[in-house]
TORFITOR-480153 format. One record per residue (C-alpha): residue number from 1; residue in three letters; chain; y, x negated, z. Coordinates in steps of 0.25 Angstrom, whole numbers, m for minus. Layout:
N
@resi->NUM&resn->ALA&chain->A&v->Y&u->X&w->Z
...
# end
This chain:
305
@resi->1&resn->MET&chain->A&v->510&u->m203&w->m147
@resi->2&resn->LEU&chain->A&v->510&u->m190&w->m153
@resi->3&resn->GLN&chain->A&v->513&u->m178&w->m142
@resi->4&resn->VAL&chain->A&v->507&u->m165&w->m144
@resi->5&resn->ALA&chain->A&v->507&u->m153&w->m136
@resi->6&resn->ALA&chain->A&v->496&u->m142&w->m136
@resi->7&resn->ALA&chain->A&v->492&u->m130&w->m129
@resi->8&resn->LEU&chain->A&v->481&u->m125&w->m121
@resi->9&resn->LEU&chain->A&v->482&u->m110&w->m123
@resi->10&resn->GLN&chain->A&v->471&u->m101&w->m115
@resi->11&resn->GLY&chain->A&v->469&u->m87&w->m118
@resi->12&resn->PRO&chain->A&v->465&u->m77&w->m107
@resi->13&resn->ASP&chain->A&v->450&u->m79&w->m111
@resi->14&resn->GLY&chain->A&v->451&u->m95&w->m109
@resi->15&resn->ARG&chain->A&v->450&u->m98&w->m123
@resi->16&resn->ILE&chain->A&v->460&u->m108&w->m128
@resi->17&resn->LEU&chain->A&v->469&u->m108&w->m142
@resi->18&resn->LEU&chain->A&v->466&u->m119&w->m153
@resi->19&resn->GLY&chain->A&v->472&u->m121&w->m165
@resi->20&resn->ARG&chain->A&v->467&u->m128&w->m178
@resi->21&resn->ARG&chain->A&v->474&u->m139&w->m184
@resi->22&resn->PRO&chain->A&v->477&u->m137&w->m200
@resi->23&resn->THR&chain->A&v->468&u->m145&w->m209
@resi->24&resn->HIS&chain->A&v->479&u->m153&w->m214
@resi->25&resn->LYS&chain->A&v->483&u->m160&w->m200
@resi->26&resn->ALA&chain->A&v->476&u->m170&w->m192
@resi->27&resn->HIS&chain->A&v->464&u->m165&w->m186
@resi->28&resn->GLY&chain->A&v->466&u->m153&w->m195
@resi->29&resn->GLY&chain->A&v->456&u->m141&w->m192
@resi->30&resn->LEU&chain->A&v->453&u->m145&w->m178
@resi->31&resn->TRP&chain->A&v->457&u->m135&w->m166
@resi->32&resn->GLU&chain->A&v->468&u->m139&w->m157
@resi->33&resn->PHE&chain->A&v->476&u->m134&w->m145
@resi->34&resn->PRO&chain->A&v->489&u->m129&w->m151
@resi->35&resn->GLY&chain->A&v->503&u->m137&w->m151
@resi->36&resn->GLY&chain->A&v->508&u->m149&w->m157
@resi->37&resn->LYS&chain->A&v->517&u->m162&w->m158
@resi->38&resn->LEU&chain->A&v->529&u->m162&w->m148
@resi->39&resn->GLU&chain->A&v->542&u->m164&w->m155
@resi->40&resn->ALA&chain->A&v->552&u->m174&w->m151
@resi->41&resn->GLY&chain->A&v->558&u->m170&w->m137
@resi->42&resn->GLU&chain->A&v->548&u->m160&w->m134
@resi->43&resn->SER&chain->A&v->539&u->m158&w->m121
@resi->44&resn->PRO&chain->A&v->524&u->m154&w->m123
@resi->45&resn->GLU&chain->A&v->529&u->m141&w->m118
@resi->46&resn->GLN&chain->A&v->541&u->m139&w->m128
@resi->47&resn->ALA&chain->A&v->531&u->m144&w->m140
@resi->48&resn->LEU&chain->A&v->520&u->m135&w->m137
@resi->49&resn->ALA&chain->A&v->529&u->m124&w->m135
@resi->50&resn->ARG&chain->A&v->535&u->m124&w->m149
@resi->51&resn->GLU&chain->A&v->521&u->m128&w->m156
@resi->52&resn->LEU&chain->A&v->514&u->m115&w->m150
@resi->53&resn->MET&chain->A&v->526&u->m107&w->m155
@resi->54&resn->GLU&chain->A&v->525&u->m114&w->m169
@resi->55&resn->GLU&chain->A&v->509&u->m113&w->m169
@resi->56&resn->LEU&chain->A&v->504&u->m102&w->m162
@resi->57&resn->GLY&chain->A&v->517&u->m93&w->m159
@resi->58&resn->ILE&chain->A&v->517&u->m92&w->m144
@resi->59&resn->ARG&chain->A&v->527&u->m96&w->m134
@resi->60&resn->ILE&chain->A&v->523&u->m103&w->m122
@resi->61&resn->ALA&chain->A&v->526&u->m97&w->m109
@resi->62&resn->GLU&chain->A&v->519&u->m106&w->m99
@resi->63&resn->ALA&chain->A&v->512&u->m120&w->m102
@resi->64&resn->HIS&chain->A&v->509&u->m132&w->m93
@resi->65&resn->PRO&chain->A&v->504&u->m146&w->m97
@resi->66&resn->TRP&chain->A&v->488&u->m145&w->m96
@resi->67&resn->GLN&chain->A&v->483&u->m160&w->m103
@resi->68&resn->ARG&chain->A&v->489&u->m172&w->m108
@resi->69&resn->ILE&chain->A&v->480&u->m181&w->m119
@resi->70&resn->GLU&chain->A&v->483&u->m193&w->m125
@resi->71&resn->GLN&chain->A&v->476&u->m199&w->m137
@resi->72&resn->ARG&chain->A&v->480&u->m211&w->m142
@resi->73&resn->ALA&chain->A&v->492&u->m206&w->m151
@resi->74&resn->LEU&chain->A&v->492&u->m192&w->m145
@resi->75&resn->CYS&chain->A&v->498&u->m185&w->m133
@resi->76&resn->LEU&chain->A&v->493&u->m171&w->m132
@resi->77&resn->HIS&chain->A&v->500&u->m162&w->m122
@resi->78&resn->VAL&chain->A&v->491&u->m150&w->m118
@resi->79&resn->LEU&chain->A&v->499&u->m138&w->m111
@resi->80&resn->ARG&chain->A&v->491&u->m126&w->m105
@resi->81&resn->VAL&chain->A&v->499&u->m113&w->m111
@resi->82&resn->ARG&chain->A&v->497&u->m103&w->m100
@resi->83&resn->ARG&chain->A&v->505&u->m93&w->m106
@resi->84&resn->TRP&chain->A&v->511&u->m90&w->m119
@resi->85&resn->GLN&chain->A&v->518&u->m79&w->m127
@resi->86&resn->GLY&chain->A&v->512&u->m74&w->m140
@resi->87&resn->GLN&chain->A&v->499&u->m74&w->m148
@resi->88&resn->PRO&chain->A&v->494&u->m87&w->m152
@resi->89&resn->ARG&chain->A&v->492&u->m88&w->m168
@resi->90&resn->GLY&chain->A&v->492&u->m99&w->m178
@resi->91&resn->LEU&chain->A&v->506&u->m99&w->m183
@resi->92&resn->GLU&chain->A&v->504&u->m111&w->m192
@resi->93&resn->GLY&chain->A&v->491&u->m106&w->m199
@resi->94&resn->GLN&chain->A&v->482&u->m113&w->m189
@resi->95&resn->ALA&chain->A&v->469&u->m106&w->m183
@resi->96&resn->VAL&chain->A&v->470&u->m103&w->m169
@resi->97&resn->GLU&chain->A&v->459&u->m98&w->m160
@resi->98&resn->TRP&chain->A&v->456&u->m97&w->m144
@resi->99&resn->PHE&chain->A&v->443&u->m106&w->m141
@resi->100&resn->GLU&chain->A&v->434&u->m105&w->m129
@resi->101&resn->THR&chain->A&v->434&u->m119&w->m121
@resi->102&resn->THR&chain->A&v->420&u->m121&w->m124
@resi->103&resn->ALA&chain->A&v->421&u->m119&w->m138
@resi->104&resn->MET&chain->A&v->434&u->m129&w->m138
@resi->105&resn->HIS&chain->A&v->426&u->m138&w->m132
@resi->106&resn->GLN&chain->A&v->415&u->m138&w->m142
@resi->107&resn->MET&chain->A&v->425&u->m139&w->m154
@resi->108&resn->ALA&chain->A&v->431&u->m151&w->m147
@resi->109&resn->GLN&chain->A&v->419&u->m158&w->m146
@resi->110&resn->GLY&chain->A&v->415&u->m154&w->m161
@resi->111&resn->GLY&chain->A&v->429&u->m161&w->m165
@resi->112&resn->ALA&chain->A&v->435&u->m148&w->m169
@resi->113&resn->MET&chain->A&v->448&u->m153&w->m160
@resi->114&resn->PRO&chain->A&v->457&u->m165&w->m161
@resi->115&resn->PRO&chain->A&v->453&u->m176&w->m150
@resi->116&resn->ALA&chain->A&v->465&u->m172&w->m142
@resi->117&resn->ASP&chain->A&v->462&u->m157&w->m142
@resi->118&resn->ARG&chain->A&v->447&u->m160&w->m139
@resi->119&resn->LEU&chain->A&v->452&u->m166&w->m126
@resi->120&resn->VAL&chain->A&v->458&u->m154&w->m122
@resi->121&resn->ALA&chain->A&v->447&u->m145&w->m126
@resi->122&resn->GLU&chain->A&v->438&u->m154&w->m117
@resi->123&resn->SER&chain->A&v->448&u->m154&w->m105
@resi->124&resn->LEU&chain->A&v->447&u->m137&w->m106
@resi->125&resn->PHE&chain->A&v->431&u->m137&w->m108
@resi->126&resn->ALA&chain->A&v->427&u->m147&w->m97
@resi->127&resn->PRO&chain->A&v->439&u->m150&w->m87
@resi->128&resn->LEU&chain->A&v->431&u->m154&w->m75
@resi->129&resn->LEU&chain->A&v->418&u->m163&w->m74
@resi->130&resn->ALA&chain->A&v->410&u->m164&w->m60
@resi->131&resn->ILE&chain->A&v->402&u->m175&w->m58
@resi->132&resn->THR&chain->A&v->391&u->m174&w->m47
@resi->133&resn->PRO&chain->A&v->394&u->m182&w->m34
@resi->134&resn->GLU&chain->A&v->383&u->m191&w->m26
@resi->135&resn->GLU&chain->A&v->370&u->m184&w->m22
@resi->136&resn->CYS&chain->A&v->374&u->m172&w->m29
@resi->137&resn->LEU&chain->A&v->361&u->m172&w->m38
@resi->138&resn->LEU&chain->A&v->352&u->m174&w->m28
@resi->139&resn->GLN&chain->A&v->352&u->m159&w->m25
@resi->140&resn->PRO&chain->A&v->352&u->m147&w->m35
@resi->141&resn->PRO&chain->A&v->365&u->m142&w->m40
@resi->142&resn->GLU&chain->A&v->371&u->m130&w->m33
@resi->143&resn->PRO&chain->A&v->376&u->m120&w->m42
@resi->144&resn->ALA&chain->A&v->388&u->m116&w->m34
@resi->145&resn->VAL&chain->A&v->393&u->m130&w->m35
@resi->146&resn->LEU&chain->A&v->392&u->m130&w->m50
@resi->147&resn->ARG&chain->A&v->398&u->m117&w->m51
@resi->148&resn->ARG&chain->A&v->410&u->m123&w->m43
@resi->149&resn->LEU&chain->A&v->411&u->m135&w->m52
@resi->150&resn->VAL&chain->A&v->412&u->m125&w->m64
@resi->151&resn->ALA&chain->A&v->422&u->m116&w->m58
@resi->152&resn->MET&chain->A&v->431&u->m128&w->m55
@resi->153&resn->GLY&chain->A&v->431&u->m131&w->m70
@resi->154&resn->ALA&chain->A&v->419&u->m142&w->m71
@resi->155&resn->ARG&chain->A&v->412&u->m141&w->m85
@resi->156&resn->ARG&chain->A&v->403&u->m154&w->m84
@resi->157&resn->LEU&chain->A&v->395&u->m158&w->m73
@resi->158&resn->LEU&chain->A&v->391&u->m174&w->m72
@resi->159&resn->LEU&chain->A&v->378&u->m177&w->m65
@resi->160&resn->ARG&chain->A&v->380&u->m190&w->m60
@resi->161&resn->PRO&chain->A&v->371&u->m198&w->m50
@resi->162&resn->GLY&chain->A&v->379&u->m203&w->m37
@resi->163&resn->MET&chain->A&v->367&u->m211&w->m32
@resi->164&resn->ASP&chain->A&v->353&u->m216&w->m35
@resi->165&resn->THR&chain->A&v->347&u->m207&w->m47
@resi->166&resn->SER&chain->A&v->332&u->m208&w->m41
@resi->167&resn->ARG&chain->A&v->337&u->m198&w->m30
@resi->168&resn->LEU&chain->A&v->339&u->m188&w->m40
@resi->169&resn->SER&chain->A&v->330&u->m178&w->m46
@resi->170&resn->THR&chain->A&v->328&u->m175&w->m61
@resi->171&resn->PRO&chain->A&v->325&u->m159&w->m58
@resi->172&resn->VAL&chain->A&v->338&u->m159&w->m49
@resi->173&resn->LEU&chain->A&v->347&u->m165&w->m60
@resi->174&resn->HIS&chain->A&v->342&u->m154&w->m70
@resi->175&resn->GLY&chain->A&v->345&u->m145&w->m61
@resi->176&resn->TRP&chain->A&v->360&u->m149&w->m60
@resi->177&resn->LEU&chain->A&v->360&u->m149&w->m76
@resi->178&resn->GLU&chain->A&v->355&u->m135&w->m77
@resi->179&resn->GLN&chain->A&v->364&u->m130&w->m65
@resi->180&resn->ALA&chain->A&v->376&u->m138&w->m72
@resi->181&resn->ARG&chain->A&v->373&u->m131&w->m86
@resi->182&resn->SER&chain->A&v->371&u->m118&w->m81
@resi->183&resn->GLY&chain->A&v->383&u->m117&w->m72
@resi->184&resn->GLY&chain->A&v->392&u->m121&w->m83
@resi->185&resn->LEU&chain->A&v->394&u->m137&w->m82
@resi->186&resn->GLU&chain->A&v->389&u->m146&w->m92
@resi->187&resn->PRO&chain->A&v->380&u->m157&w->m85
@resi->188&resn->ILE&chain->A&v->382&u->m173&w->m89
@resi->189&resn->VAL&chain->A&v->371&u->m183&w->m85
@resi->190&resn->HIS&chain->A&v->376&u->m196&w->m79
@resi->191&resn->GLN&chain->A&v->368&u->m207&w->m86
@resi->192&resn->ARG&chain->A&v->362&u->m212&w->m72
@resi->193&resn->LEU&chain->A&v->356&u->m197&w->m72
@resi->194&resn->TRP&chain->A&v->351&u->m198&w->m87
@resi->195&resn->PRO&chain->A&v->337&u->m204&w->m85
@resi->196&resn->LEU&chain->A&v->334&u->m194&w->m75
@resi->197&resn->LEU&chain->A&v->336&u->m184&w->m85
@resi->198&resn->PRO&chain->A&v->330&u->m189&w->m98
@resi->199&resn->ALA&chain->A&v->329&u->m175&w->m106
@resi->200&resn->TRP&chain->A&v->343&u->m175&w->m102
@resi->201&resn->SER&chain->A&v->352&u->m171&w->m116
@resi->202&resn->GLY&chain->A&v->366&u->m167&w->m111
@resi->203&resn->ALA&chain->A&v->378&u->m175&w->m108
@resi->204&resn->VAL&chain->A&v->376&u->m189&w->m101
@resi->205&resn->HIS&chain->A&v->387&u->m197&w->m93
@resi->206&resn->LEU&chain->A&v->388&u->m212&w->m95
@resi->207&resn->THR&chain->A&v->394&u->m222&w->m84
@resi->208&resn->GLN&chain->A&v->404&u->m231&w->m90
@resi->209&resn->PRO&chain->A&v->393&u->m242&w->m91
@resi->210&resn->GLY&chain->A&v->383&u->m233&w->m97
@resi->211&resn->LEU&chain->A&v->393&u->m230&w->m109
@resi->212&resn->GLU&chain->A&v->398&u->m244&w->m110
@resi->213&resn->SER&chain->A&v->383&u->m249&w->m111
@resi->214&resn->GLY&chain->A&v->381&u->m240&w->m123
@resi->215&resn->MET&chain->A&v->371&u->m231&w->m117
@resi->216&resn->LEU&chain->A&v->365&u->m222&w->m127
@resi->217&resn->VAL&chain->A&v->367&u->m207&w->m124
@resi->218&resn->GLN&chain->A&v->363&u->m197&w->m135
@resi->219&resn->GLN&chain->A&v->368&u->m185&w->m128
@resi->220&resn->PRO&chain->A&v->383&u->m182&w->m125
@resi->221&resn->PHE&chain->A&v->389&u->m192&w->m115
@resi->222&resn->SER&chain->A&v->401&u->m195&w->m106
@resi->223&resn->ALA&chain->A&v->405&u->m208&w->m99
@resi->224&resn->SER&chain->A&v->412&u->m213&w->m87
@resi->225&resn->CYS&chain->A&v->423&u->m222&w->m90
@resi->226&resn->HIS&chain->A&v->433&u->m231&w->m82
@resi->227&resn->ASP&chain->A&v->441&u->m239&w->m93
@resi->228&resn->PRO&chain->A&v->446&u->m238&w->m107
@resi->229&resn->THR&chain->A&v->436&u->m245&w->m113
@resi->230&resn->SER&chain->A&v->424&u->m236&w->m108
@resi->231&resn->LEU&chain->A&v->433&u->m224&w->m112
@resi->232&resn->ALA&chain->A&v->433&u->m230&w->m126
@resi->233&resn->ARG&chain->A&v->419&u->m233&w->m126
@resi->234&resn->ALA&chain->A&v->415&u->m218&w->m122
@resi->235&resn->GLY&chain->A&v->424&u->m212&w->m133
@resi->236&resn->GLN&chain->A&v->416&u->m222&w->m144
@resi->237&resn->ALA&chain->A&v->403&u->m218&w->m138
@resi->238&resn->GLY&chain->A&v->405&u->m203&w->m139
@resi->239&resn->ALA&chain->A&v->406&u->m200&w->m125
@resi->240&resn->ARG&chain->A&v->410&u->m184&w->m124
@resi->241&resn->PHE&chain->A&v->419&u->m188&w->m112
@resi->242&resn->VAL&chain->A&v->422&u->m198&w->m101
@resi->243&resn->LEU&chain->A&v->425&u->m199&w->m86
@resi->244&resn->LEU&chain->A&v->436&u->m208&w->m83
@resi->245&resn->SER&chain->A&v->438&u->m214&w->m69
@resi->246&resn->PRO&chain->A&v->442&u->m216&w->m59
@resi->247&resn->VAL&chain->A&v->455&u->m209&w->m60
@resi->248&resn->GLN&chain->A&v->457&u->m210&w->m45
@resi->249&resn->PRO&chain->A&v->449&u->m217&w->m35
@resi->250&resn->THR&chain->A&v->435&u->m213&w->m34
@resi->251&resn->ARG&chain->A&v->423&u->m215&w->m24
@resi->252&resn->SER&chain->A&v->415&u->m215&w->m37
@resi->253&resn->HIS&chain->A&v->421&u->m228&w->m42
@resi->254&resn->PRO&chain->A&v->428&u->m235&w->m32
@resi->255&resn->GLU&chain->A&v->427&u->m249&w->m39
@resi->256&resn->LEU&chain->A&v->436&u->m243&w->m51
@resi->257&resn->ALA&chain->A&v->451&u->m242&w->m49
@resi->258&resn->PRO&chain->A&v->457&u->m227&w->m52
@resi->259&resn->LEU&chain->A&v->463&u->m226&w->m65
@resi->260&resn->GLY&chain->A&v->474&u->m217&w->m61
@resi->261&resn->TRP&chain->A&v->479&u->m205&w->m70
@resi->262&resn->GLU&chain->A&v->488&u->m214&w->m78
@resi->263&resn->ARG&chain->A&v->478&u->m225&w->m83
@resi->264&resn->PHE&chain->A&v->468&u->m213&w->m84
@resi->265&resn->GLN&chain->A&v->477&u->m206&w->m95
@resi->266&resn->GLN&chain->A&v->479&u->m220&w->m101
@resi->267&resn->TRP&chain->A&v->464&u->m222&w->m103
@resi->268&resn->VAL&chain->A&v->462&u->m207&w->m109
@resi->269&resn->CYS&chain->A&v->472&u->m208&w->m118
@resi->270&resn->ASP&chain->A&v->462&u->m218&w->m126
@resi->271&resn->SER&chain->A&v->449&u->m209&w->m124
@resi->272&resn->ALA&chain->A&v->442&u->m203&w->m136
@resi->273&resn->VAL&chain->A&v->434&u->m194&w->m126
@resi->274&resn->PRO&chain->A&v->438&u->m184&w->m116
@resi->275&resn->VAL&chain->A&v->440&u->m190&w->m102
@resi->276&resn->TYR&chain->A&v->438&u->m185&w->m88
@resi->277&resn->ALA&chain->A&v->446&u->m190&w->m76
@resi->278&resn->LEU&chain->A&v->437&u->m195&w->m65
@resi->279&resn->GLY&chain->A&v->438&u->m201&w->m52
@resi->280&resn->GLY&chain->A&v->444&u->m196&w->m39
@resi->281&resn->LEU&chain->A&v->446&u->m184&w->m47
@resi->282&resn->GLY&chain->A&v->445&u->m167&w->m45
@resi->283&resn->PRO&chain->A&v->447&u->m154&w->m53
@resi->284&resn->ASP&chain->A&v->461&u->m154&w->m46
@resi->285&resn->VAL&chain->A&v->467&u->m165&w->m55
@resi->286&resn->LEU&chain->A&v->461&u->m159&w->m69
@resi->287&resn->ALA&chain->A&v->475&u->m156&w->m73
@resi->288&resn->LEU&chain->A&v->481&u->m170&w->m70
@resi->289&resn->ALA&chain->A&v->470&u->m176&w->m77
@resi->290&resn->ARG&chain->A&v->471&u->m167&w->m90
@resi->291&resn->LEU&chain->A&v->486&u->m171&w->m90
@resi->292&resn->HIS&chain->A&v->481&u->m187&w->m90
@resi->293&resn->GLY&chain->A&v->472&u->m185&w->m102
@resi->294&resn->ALA&chain->A&v->459&u->m180&w->m95
@resi->295&resn->VAL&chain->A&v->449&u->m169&w->m100
@resi->296&resn->GLY&chain->A&v->446&u->m166&w->m85
@resi->297&resn->VAL&chain->A&v->442&u->m171&w->m72
@resi->298&resn->ALA&chain->A&v->428&u->m176&w->m68
@resi->299&resn->GLY&chain->A&v->425&u->m178&w->m53
@resi->300&resn->ILE&chain->A&v->415&u->m178&w->m42
@resi->301&resn->ARG&chain->A&v->419&u->m175&w->m28
@resi->302&resn->ALA&chain->A&v->431&u->m166&w->m30
@resi->303&resn->PHE&chain->A&v->422&u->m158&w->m39
@resi->304&resn->TRP&chain->A&v->410&u->m156&w->m29
@resi->305&resn->ALA&chain->A&v->420&u->m156&w->m15
# end
């Protein structure tokens, strides 16, 4: 497996540094996080220190492991460089620029970044995904609660019914959608709610049975997965991301044996789409989830307590 170290360099204004790959190399012309291959006997930290000095002319003062991504024959070690000496510049003739996370996410979605770098961009853009708990959708949303979700790092909100949908009110659901959007959350409609919102043109979330049945969705969609087969199916169908669960024991799926982090990481290695870890998890395990290949953490109760 090819071992590569990459740097997450964030400026005082929050923007992230990317470099453009030379056109004569693989993925030529695409934007990537600075770094390079590990040489024999090198650790990711040593390789990154050498590469950043050669590529950008900067010396690392403080760096910590941030994310680890395995994709078939590639293992990408992403380190967050918190302090460095010097001014980054393209010493090998490559273009270097600072990007907002939103712009970087759009670049990744548009294919302007290599596959592994896209997962890093996704993790920066939307590290946490909140799922509505049972009974929550019976009442209009409280703006203060949504603001708290955004403050903790949530960028996506999955409206998931935990009861008979006949008890739900379409106007209340529209209120949730509008409040989420205005509050900085991307609303995602669970497939069981979709019939109540026929005019909805935003993102839809499919259950694993819905995904496996070949359910036709014209708009962007995500999916729930519980095994490698459904992960592969999600990639073939063009899912934006998936929720892989349960990592730990959970009340939502008591019939499913928990994966544990080791099996979770093994399955994520073969996924062609970004994967959120779900099942008995909360925002406090985000760093652990990233080091096992997840772009972020999804959850229900731990997000709303």
